[in-house]
SESE-311604 format. One line per field, with one value per residue (C-alpha): x negated, y negated, z; residue in one letter. Coordinates in steps of 0.001 Angstrom, whole numbers, plus 500000, padded with zeros to 6 digits. Layout:
! SESE-311604
px: [X / ...]
py: [Y / ...]
pz: [Z / ...]
type: [a / ...]
This chain:
! SESE-311604
px: [802059 / 801666 / 803415 / 800477 / 797868 / 798765 / 799402 / 795964 / 793847 / 791066 / 792825 / 792522 / 794903 / 796052 / 797274 / 799323 / 800829 / 801399 / 803515 / 805643 / 806320 / 807487 / 810212 / 813077 / 813881 / 810094 / 809318 / 811374 / 809098 / 805982 / 806290 / 806397 / 803744 / 801545 / 802175 / 801649 / 798212 / 797216 / 797900 / 796209 / 793375 / 793093 / 793478 / 790441 / 788591 / 789301 / 788635 / 786619 / 785507 / 788559 / 790801 / 789584 / 791403 / 794782 / 797649 / 800599 / 803764 / 806169 / 805902 / 809692 / 810524 / 807188 / 806629 / 803879 / 803651 / 800351 / 799656 / 796574 / 795190 / 794875 / 795446 / 791767 / 791930 / 794927 / 793435 / 790562 / 792489 / 794856 / 792277 / 791934 / 795364 / 794788 / 792056 / 793926 / 797050 / 795103 / 792967 / 796187 / 797841 / 795161 / 795338 / 799110 / 800787 / 803606 / 803355 / 804713 / 804166 / 801894 / 802841 / 800886 / 801954 / 800145 / 800418 / 798553 / 798608 / 795122 / 792626 / 790590 / 787159 / 786713 / 783924 / 780632 / 778180 / 775659 / 772398 / 769674 / 766968 / 763861 / 760526 / 756866 / 754583 / 752696 / 756194 / 756796 / 753555 / 753734 / 756898 / 755513 / 752311 / 754963 / 756902 / 753549 / 752156 / 755344 / 755174 / 757410 / 759962 / 763925 / 764066 / 762055 / 763469 / 766417 / 763995 / 761260 / 763889 / 765304 / 762192 / 760983 / 764072 / 763642 / 760266 / 761189 / 764392 / 762186 / 759424 / 762072 / 763258 / 762158 / 761359 / 758780]
py: [131437 / 127685 / 128907 / 131738 / 128998 / 126546 / 129110 / 130538 / 127252 / 127790 / 130752 / 134397 / 136322 / 138243 / 134969 / 134395 / 137678 / 137422 / 134241 / 135464 / 138717 / 136712 / 135416 / 137339 / 135147 / 134822 / 138628 / 139380 / 136967 / 138844 / 141629 / 139336 / 136845 / 139987 / 140786 / 137218 / 137461 / 140418 / 139084 / 135678 / 138374 / 140181 / 137258 / 135405 / 138653 / 138829 / 135249 / 133892 / 130755 / 129758 / 130845 / 129127 / 125949 / 127861 / 129341 / 131568 / 129699 / 132522 / 136346 / 137522 / 140257 / 140704 / 136964 / 134966 / 131591 / 129806 / 126191 / 124419 / 121188 / 119321 / 120094 / 120877 / 123688 / 125039 / 124903 / 126875 / 129394 / 129653 / 131212 / 133814 / 135095 / 138145 / 139063 / 138200 / 140069 / 143128 / 143421 / 142917 / 145830 / 147826 / 147156 / 148157 / 144741 / 144702 / 141473 / 141054 / 137103 / 134498 / 130772 / 127870 / 124628 / 121653 / 120681 / 118089 / 120095 / 119850 / 117303 / 117982 / 118779 / 120212 / 118257 / 119997 / 118483 / 116533 / 117442 / 114904 / 114635 / 113581 / 112047 / 113357 / 110410 / 110816 / 109937 / 107093 / 105707 / 106390 / 104537 / 101474 / 101353 / 101463 / 098952 / 096422 / 097707 / 096784 / 093568 / 090949 / 090100 / 089600 / 093188 / 094569 / 092489 / 095180 / 098190 / 096651 / 095238 / 098920 / 100938 / 098321 / 098779 / 102594 / 102599 / 100148 / 102294 / 105644 / 104190 / 102776 / 106418 / 108203 / 111530 / 109589]
pz: [572869 / 574314 / 577673 / 577833 / 576839 / 579474 / 582245 / 581572 / 581460 / 584106 / 585223 / 584841 / 582940 / 586002 / 587812 / 584862 / 584327 / 588177 / 587853 / 585376 / 587087 / 590207 / 588301 / 586651 / 583360 / 582760 / 583301 / 580173 / 578659 / 579240 / 576780 / 573977 / 575464 / 575490 / 571924 / 570637 / 572858 / 571060 / 567720 / 568093 / 569520 / 566304 / 564217 / 565878 / 565547 / 561890 / 561083 / 564140 / 562656 / 560747 / 563325 / 566366 / 565623 / 564720 / 566902 / 566101 / 566226 / 565398 / 564308 / 563753 / 561145 / 559487 / 558667 / 560782 / 561008 / 561869 / 562968 / 561652 / 562881 / 559503 / 555547 / 555086 / 557598 / 555947 / 552791 / 553855 / 555863 / 552663 / 550738 / 553671 / 553870 / 551876 / 554238 / 557406 / 555942 / 555107 / 558091 / 560517 / 558666 / 559280 / 562836 / 563119 / 562704 / 560119 / 558565 / 555190 / 554936 / 556239 / 556266 / 557510 / 559028 / 559396 / 563208 / 565400 / 568639 / 570087 / 569667 / 566268 / 567077 / 563728 / 562694 / 562665 / 565211 / 562961 / 563436 / 564488 / 562087 / 563129 / 561485 / 562520 / 563632 / 560301 / 558502 / 559962 / 559961 / 556072 / 555956 / 557845 / 555393 / 552406 / 553548 / 553904 / 550498 / 548844 / 546859 / 548665 / 545887 / 545783 / 544188 / 547119 / 550090 / 551062 / 550760 / 552740 / 555358 / 555504 / 556028 / 558845 / 560195 / 560140 / 561625 / 564672 / 565383 / 565423 / 567470 / 570162 / 570616 / 573603 / 571834 / 569397]
type: [m / r / l / f / n / s / l / n / q / g / r / s / p / k / v / a / t / d / f / l / k / r / n / d / k / m / a / a / l / l / p / a / i / e / r / m / a / a / l / q / k / d / c / a / a / t / l / p / s / m / f / s / h / c / e / i / l / a / f / e / d / g / h / l / l / l / s / t / p / s / s / a / v / a / a / k / l / k / q / q / l / p / k / l / q / d / t / l / q / q / r / g / w / q / i / n / n / i / r / l / r / v / q / m / m / k / a / a / d / i / k / p / q / m / r / t / l / s / l / p / p / a / a / v / t / a / f / e / e / l / s / k / s / l / e / q / s / k / q / n / g / h / l / i / e / a / l / q / l / l / v / q / r / r / r / d / r / p / d / y]
């Protein structure tokens, strides 16, 4: 599967298959690669959000071995294995067992993108007024400082 992915980066599948067909030894691998690609596609269709980070390492005698980039992904995927196995069996794949292997194969871009929080100008003004209205004391010192920093950072932003 890695061979197929590396050959196919930035190119069409036809270019990769033409390359494989030109070499006798590589041409013998083509049916296996096409089969693995089809299985990868069916797995991704079954669990699109989970399977985008996984790859098929092996599929022999009804045993499917999947790689995951982290133990956290493996734990989440493990909960979905019965669904994956049932769906793949319905699609004609003879899968009796699915195992997972944690293996860093590609950069772990698993972290969801953090959303940027924005405060309306009225909220920033309210935080500024709060920082000015609090009593200057030892207990309030850190809070006042934090509020002033928040106001300053929000007003320094270009979208303010």
